[in-house]
Structures are given as C-alpha cells and as structure tokens.
Phi, psi and omega in degrees: 000125183251142178273086164042056188268342177195162177268118172289147184295145180298329179299342181266280180215170177250029183305271185258116194224355188273135166251115184282130175248331177220138176232134174093211192236048183240024170286142175285351171274002181240048180283141179097010178281137191238356180246134179270119170237122193239118176287123183256307179224161173198143183209176168223165178218152175298151002278330189200025182277142177239131185233117175252135171238121191210169181237143175238120176253117178275356183102158181306317187286345181239020184300334183261007170280142185237128180281132169280161172321316189296345182282000188240133173249136175243131189234118171250127180056039182076354177261135182290136178267135176303126182292329179291314192288325185270352182053032184300135187209151168267136181253127186230012180283157164314140177098331178273315181213138174226120177275112176253135173239144167251128174261113186241120191245132168281112170244045174279182187310316185300330176282305194289328187266020179212196184276358184291331184302305184297333181282325176296313174306319180293324176289327173288334171296312178303314185294322176294322181294326183282329192250347184250115170297154171258160186309129178111335181275158188304314191277003192290134182090352178257358176221142176225160179212155168232162179233123177239162179225157180220155171220240176260354185286164187288329179254149172287166187245131171275136189252306179223135173286176181298132187197149180263004182268108186302315186296323186295320174300308188293319178303318181301312181292318179294347179274351183299124181230172189290333178270015181298334196231129169260017187221106182281000180281171175231115171266065181295312187299317186291323175299333179289310176310303195282333180291331172288328181291310175306327179288311179300318183295317178301311183289331169299313183304309181305312175303327179281329185266353184202174185260008181273168178279151179211149172207166185199179186213161175232132177244118184249129178243134175209160172246003191221198170243166174294133180238335190275330173077013180303313182227167185266164186290330178293321171294332174285321177292330176299326185287327180281326181290328187262004179307137166315143188296335174258023170262129168255158173219119162253144174234157177232127181243137178238131171086179185273356180261009171282160173253100187306322185285330172295315181300320181288327172290314176296315183275073180298339183250349183165138169226141180231138179252132169252109181303320175213176190293343175294336179271351187305310183308310178300318179297313175299316173306314178303314175300317181296317174309310176300313176303321178294318177297317183294314173300326185274003176274353180265149182223140165241123184236132174246149173203161173258124180280138180269001181279154181241346183193168178079174171267143184218144173277153182225129176231130167252127174252136178251131182243137178207113182060234179259019187242154176208167178210167181202171161219157182239157182197174175228160182211156175252137184253019177296125181085003174289148186209173177284175179100008186284140170222152177245127180251000000 
C-alpha cells in the first residue's frame, strides 16, 4: 500500500487515487469534535472498492475501547452512504494489518553483573506473552516482534528477527547470559536512534511486500543514562520528534541511576519506572497494556462507493458515546463500475 503519491491514469488502474486534503479533527465544519481521527493511508481497487487506513484516539480514559463497524459513518459529497449497500466493514485479518514491535533491552554491565538479569528476562518474557498471540488465536499473524539489545558498543545487536512466533521470541530471551556483552558502558542515545531506524526499515519493507497496512512501536528498557557518548541526547530527541506518525515509543527505567525526564521524553507514548528489579514485571505489564491499546487503535475500513465518475469529497466520522471525530479527503471515481464486494 502506497500513500497517495500520484493519481494514476484512469486508462491504467484505479489503485492509489485519494488526495488527502484534511487530516485529523481540525476542520472548521467539525466544531465540537472530541475524538482524534487521523487518516494514514488510502487507496482503491477495481471495480469501486475504497480502503482507508486510519487511527482513532478515544482519549486516555477509553484507550482500551475498540470500535465496531457500526461506529463509523461514511459521507460522500456530504451525503451519508448506506452501510449495508456499501458493505462497509472493518478488516482485521492477517494481510490487512500488521503491527510490528521492537523490544530494545539494555544489557550493559550494570544489568549483567548483578541479580537484575534473571528478573529482566522474566519481565521481558511476560511482556511477550501478553502482547504476542499464538497460532489459533484471532490476532495471530497481525502482530510481529523483534528483540534487540545494546551495551556500550556503537551498534545495537539483534537477538531475534521479526517474527509472529511467540516461542521464538521467548527462546531468544532465555538465551541471554551474563557473558553476552564485552562492553560495560551504555549507548542509550544510539539505541534510540538505531531502534527507530529498524522500525522505519521494517514498516517500509512490509509496505513494499504486501498490500496490507502497517504501524509499529519500540519498547526500550534501560537502568542508566548514556555513557558512550557516540551521539548526543539532543540527536536522540530529534529522532523521536521526527518519528513517523505511525511509530510509538515506550520506555521503561530501572533504579535510581536513570534520568527520568530524558526517558519520559524518549517514551513519548508512555514511560514506566521500576524502583527496583522486583517491580520490573509490573512495569513491563503496564507497557504491554499500553502497546495493546495502541495496536488496537488502528483500523482498516473497506467499502464500495456508489459513485461512477467525477471528483468527490469523502468524510469518515467515528462515533463513541456522545463524542465524534472525522477526517476528510477527495477521490476520483473515473472508471468505477458495479460488481464491488467487501469480503
């Protein structure tokens, strides 16, 4: 799925055709909106199917709520489209959406050379068990994860590549030993920058290899501050500020040697503090819940447009209790025809 880079000639295909003109809830026609709805990608396919990939933020108090198809209204040229006639539906099967996560672990000397390592491995395992479905569960194939670690060396180290197999991730965590690193220092800033780069590369790879929508997150754990000095904290913060809108970043800090303000800034979508290693399990579980809510906030909605020619406006409204939010865009229906189905 590519993001609206050009309008393809009608004589060729109708694949990517939408031009985003307004994203989010800043339309002057939508005063009173309280839900943040952001269009990420949009495309069409013959004969007249429209596919929208977007994120809905219901607010902190409703972060675990999931909207059903009936919560969305589709308007073309200001008129609501029948949900039944358009066959509008949310797509949640593997191939429709993939949420990719990077678990980034600090394995510098202060972790490896005391009693914290077994508890970190236990907490990381719990995190994986909470966030990664197993084969046979509904969400299996819609989530994947990789595990990296860092110490004082300039580059981060891969432990487990991206996979949907929970047991492979847990086996990687179990393989961590006290002698995995030869550098006791901490390249925290480098881990932030390189971890986000891993996410960028993975999301781009998924988009090139499939028609599915994709988003992702990084969860970074550390018990200290940057000591290696390869890159500055400001450089790391720049990478966080410039992260793609479909990237989330969570941080977990352990003990009294961390800089909480820096980790809160790095963890733009959530920060958890474990006073000691006995609290690590709870901290990882708290982030697991946040990550689960984040992954569930993305939607892929497909519907069949009744338009058959011309340029048209499209508005999608999300409704939750007494609140609503929307985004608007435009599309061309040149070449549209009957026979559309949403499966």
